[in-house]
N, C-alpha and C positions, 0 to 999 in steps of 0.2 A: 504494500500500500504506500503510495507516494504522498507526501505531505503537501508539496507545492504544485503538483500537477505540471511538472516542467515541460511537458509536451504541448501544453495549451498556451504557452507564452509566445506572443507574436514577435517576429523579427524586428518590427518597428520599435517595440518596447525594449528589446535587447540593445538595439543601437543607441537608444536614449539612456538606458540605465546601466550599461556596461556589458562587456562580452561574456562575463561569467554569470550574469543575472539568471538566465534561464537554466543554468546547469546546477544551481545550488538547490539541493533537495535532501530529503531523508526518507529512506525506505525502511519501514518497520519489518523486523525479522518475522518470518512465518513460523519460526521454531520456538519463539518465546511463549511460555505458558502463563496463564493467569496466576498460578501459584508462584512462579518465579517473580512476576511483577509485584505480587502482594507482599512477598517477603523482602522486597527491595534489595535483591541481590545486585549491588552496585557494580559488580565486576563481570556480570553476565553481558555478553554482546546482545544488544537489543535491536540492532539494525545497521544499516549502512548510510554513512554521510557521504554525499556526492558533491563534488565541486570540480568544475572543468571536466576533464576526462578521467579524473581520479575517483576511486571508490574506497572508502575506509570503513571497515567493521568498527563499531563504536559501542562503548558501554554507557550506562546511564551517568556514571560519574564524569566521563569524558564529555558528554553532552552538557552537563552543568558547567564544566570548565570552559568549554567553547562559548557558552552563553555569558559567563562572567567576563571572559576576555573581550568579547565584542562589546559588551556594555561599557567596560573600561575604555576601550578604544574610542567609542563615541564620546564619552565624557572628556577624554584627553583632547579630542578635536575641538569640542566646544570650549574647553578652557583655553586652548591655544588661540582660538579666534577671539575670545573675550579679552585675553591679555595682549592682543595685537601681534602675536608671534607668527601668524601666517602672512606670507607676502602677497 
Protein backbone atom coordinates (compact mmCIF):
# COMPACT_ATOMS: atom_id res chain seq x y z
CA UNK A 1 0.00 0.00 0.00
CA UNK A 2 1.50 3.30 -1.14
CA UNK A 3 1.06 6.31 1.14
CA UNK A 4 1.56 9.12 -1.41
CA UNK A 5 0.11 7.53 -4.58
CA UNK A 6 3.32 8.42 -6.40
CA UNK A 7 1.98 7.29 -9.78
CA UNK A 8 -0.85 9.83 -9.67
CA UNK A 9 1.41 12.91 -9.53
CA UNK A 10 1.54 14.90 -12.76
CA UNK A 11 4.76 15.82 -14.55
CA UNK A 12 3.79 19.50 -14.32
CA UNK A 13 3.70 19.25 -10.53
CA UNK A 14 7.09 17.50 -10.49
CA UNK A 15 8.64 20.27 -12.59
CA UNK A 16 7.31 22.86 -10.15
CA UNK A 17 8.06 21.07 -6.87
CA UNK A 18 11.30 19.21 -7.62
CA UNK A 19 12.53 16.16 -9.49
CA UNK A 20 12.29 13.87 -6.48
CA UNK A 21 8.80 15.03 -5.44
CA UNK A 22 6.85 12.21 -7.09
CA UNK A 23 9.30 9.52 -6.01
CA UNK A 24 9.02 10.15 -2.26
CA UNK A 25 6.76 7.49 -0.81
CA UNK A 26 6.32 4.76 1.76
CA UNK A 27 5.03 1.27 1.04
CA UNK A 28 3.65 -0.55 4.07
CA UNK A 29 5.02 -4.08 4.45
CA UNK A 30 2.57 -6.84 3.65
CA UNK A 31 4.32 -9.03 6.24
CA UNK A 32 3.71 -6.91 9.35
CA UNK A 33 1.01 -8.27 11.63
CA UNK A 34 -1.37 -6.45 13.95
CA UNK A 35 0.35 -8.15 16.91
CA UNK A 36 3.76 -6.83 15.84
CA UNK A 37 2.37 -3.32 15.51
CA UNK A 38 0.48 -3.56 18.81
CA UNK A 39 3.59 -4.57 20.76
CA UNK A 40 5.47 -1.66 19.16
CA UNK A 41 8.38 -3.74 18.01
CA UNK A 42 10.41 -0.66 17.04
CA UNK A 43 13.08 -2.74 15.32
CA UNK A 44 10.75 -4.67 13.01
CA UNK A 45 10.85 -3.58 9.35
CA UNK A 46 7.44 -2.01 8.73
CA UNK A 47 7.83 -1.08 5.07
CA UNK A 48 9.96 0.52 2.41
CA UNK A 49 10.87 4.21 2.20
CA UNK A 50 11.31 5.28 -1.41
CA UNK A 51 13.11 8.34 -2.74
CA UNK A 52 14.55 8.72 -6.21
CA UNK A 53 15.25 5.25 -7.50
CA UNK A 54 16.28 4.00 -4.07
CA UNK A 55 14.22 1.71 -1.84
CA UNK A 56 15.10 1.38 1.86
CA UNK A 57 13.59 -1.22 4.22
CA UNK A 58 12.77 0.84 7.31
CA UNK A 59 11.79 0.30 10.94
CA UNK A 60 9.32 2.33 12.98
CA UNK A 61 12.20 3.95 14.90
CA UNK A 62 13.87 4.97 11.63
CA UNK A 63 10.61 6.57 10.47
CA UNK A 64 10.56 8.61 13.69
CA UNK A 65 14.20 9.65 13.16
CA UNK A 66 13.55 10.77 9.58
CA UNK A 67 10.51 12.72 10.77
CA UNK A 68 12.57 14.45 13.49
CA UNK A 69 15.38 15.25 11.06
CA UNK A 70 13.07 16.81 8.49
CA UNK A 71 11.27 18.83 11.16
CA UNK A 72 14.62 20.19 12.39
CA UNK A 73 15.71 20.91 8.80
CA UNK A 74 12.60 23.03 8.23
CA UNK A 75 13.19 24.86 11.52
CA UNK A 76 16.84 25.52 10.62
CA UNK A 77 15.80 27.01 7.28
CA UNK A 78 13.21 29.25 8.95
CA UNK A 79 15.73 30.41 11.56
CA UNK A 80 18.35 31.11 8.90
CA UNK A 81 15.83 33.22 6.98
CA UNK A 82 14.75 35.11 10.10
CA UNK A 83 18.37 35.85 11.02
CA UNK A 84 19.14 37.03 7.50
CA UNK A 85 21.68 34.28 6.89
CA UNK A 86 20.23 33.31 3.51
CA UNK A 87 21.58 35.21 0.52
